[in-house]
C-alpha positions as CSV (number, residue, x, y, z in Angstrom):
1,M,0.0,0.0,0.0
2,N,1.1,3.5,-0.7
3,F,0.2,6.0,2.0
4,N,1.9,9.1,0.3
5,G,-1.4,10.6,-1.0
6,I,-3.1,10.2,2.4
7,I,-0.1,11.7,4.2
8,I,0.1,14.7,1.8
9,G,-3.7,15.2,1.9
10,A,-3.8,15.2,5.6
11,A,-0.8,17.6,5.8
12,V,-2.5,20.1,3.4
13,F,-5.8,19.7,5.3
14,L,-3.9,20.6,8.5
15,S,-2.2,23.5,6.8
16,I,-5.6,25.0,5.8
17,G,-6.9,24.4,9.3
18,I,-3.9,26.3,10.7
19,C,-4.0,29.2,8.2
20,H,-7.7,30.0,8.4
21,P,-7.8,30.9,12.1
22,L,-4.5,32.8,11.7
23,V,-6.0,34.9,9.0
24,I,-8.9,35.8,11.3
25,K,-6.6,36.6,14.2
26,M,-4.2,38.7,12.1
27,E,-7.0,40.7,10.6
28,Y,-8.5,41.3,14.0
29,L,-5.1,42.4,15.5
30,W,-3.5,44.3,12.5
31,G,-6.0,44.5,9.7
32,R,-5.5,43.7,6.1
33,R,-2.2,45.5,6.0
34,S,-0.6,42.4,7.4
35,W,-1.0,40.6,4.1
36,W,2.7,40.9,3.4
37,V,3.4,38.4,6.3
38,W,1.6,35.8,4.3
39,L,3.6,36.7,1.2
40,V,6.9,36.5,3.0
41,A,5.9,33.1,4.6
42,G,4.8,31.8,1.2
43,L,8.0,32.8,-0.5
44,A,10.1,31.4,2.4
45,F,8.3,28.0,2.4
46,S,8.4,27.9,-1.5
47,G,12.1,28.4,-1.4
48,L,12.5,25.8,1.4
49,S,10.6,23.3,-0.6
50,L,13.1,23.6,-3.4
51,F,16.0,22.5,-1.1
52,V,14.3,19.7,0.8
53,K,15.5,16.3,-0.5
54,N,12.6,14.2,0.8
55,T,9.9,14.3,-1.9
56,I,6.9,14.0,0.5
57,L,8.2,16.6,2.8
58,S,9.0,19.0,-0.1
59,I,5.4,18.6,-1.4
60,I,4.0,19.2,2.1
61,I,6.1,22.4,2.5
62,G,5.1,23.5,-1.0
63,G,1.5,22.9,-0.1
64,F,1.9,25.0,3.0
65,A,3.5,27.8,1.0
66,F,0.5,28.0,-1.3
67,C,-1.8,28.0,1.7
68,C,0.1,31.1,2.8
69,F,-0.3,32.6,-0.6
70,W,-4.1,31.9,-0.4
71,G,-3.9,33.6,3.0
72,I,-3.2,36.9,1.2
73,H,-6.5,36.6,-0.6
74,E,-8.3,35.5,2.5
75,M,-7.0,38.5,4.4
76,F,-8.8,40.9,2.1
77,L,-12.0,38.8,2.2
78,Q,-11.8,38.6,6.0
79,E,-11.9,42.4,6.2
80,K,-15.0,42.4,4.1
81,R,-16.6,39.8,6.4
82,V,-15.8,42.0,9.4
83,L,-17.3,45.0,7.6
84,R,-20.5,43.0,7.0
85,G,-20.7,42.1,10.6
86,W,-20.0,38.4,10.1
87,F,-17.0,38.5,12.4
88,P,-16.2,40.8,15.4
89,E,-14.2,44.0,14.8
90,N,-11.4,45.0,16.9
91,P,-12.7,47.9,19.1
92,R,-9.3,49.6,18.9
93,R,-9.7,49.9,15.1
94,H,-13.3,51.0,15.2
95,D,-12.6,54.3,13.4
96,Y,-10.9,52.5,10.6
97,Y,-13.9,50.2,10.1
98,V,-16.3,53.2,10.1
99,S,-14.2,54.9,7.4
100,R,-14.1,51.7,5.3
101,R,-17.9,51.3,5.6
102,K,-18.3,54.9,4.4
103,E,-16.0,54.2,1.4
104,M,-18.0,51.1,0.5
105,E,-21.3,53.0,0.8
106,G,-19.9,55.7,-1.5
107,K,-19.0,53.2,-4.2
108,R,-22.6,51.8,-4.4
């Protein structure tokens, strides 16, 4: 039996499970301007996956890299979810959210 597919699938599933709550927490603490953290992490893990000799581990690290790249997209979507009231906003950044809501209303 070959368990490689199951191992890789489970690792990518775990990566998604780790990244999604991190996106929510980072948007809450720092807002969408922290998207660059996901870019740096994605680039770092992409580079690392090129130098790992174990094929399965390289694939897992590459999968995590692309979960980080997807985190950039999710960061911007998370801000929209907060603006819609689907997630709580950080009270320390309330003025920012008010101004963003006014911008969104002006574009309609």
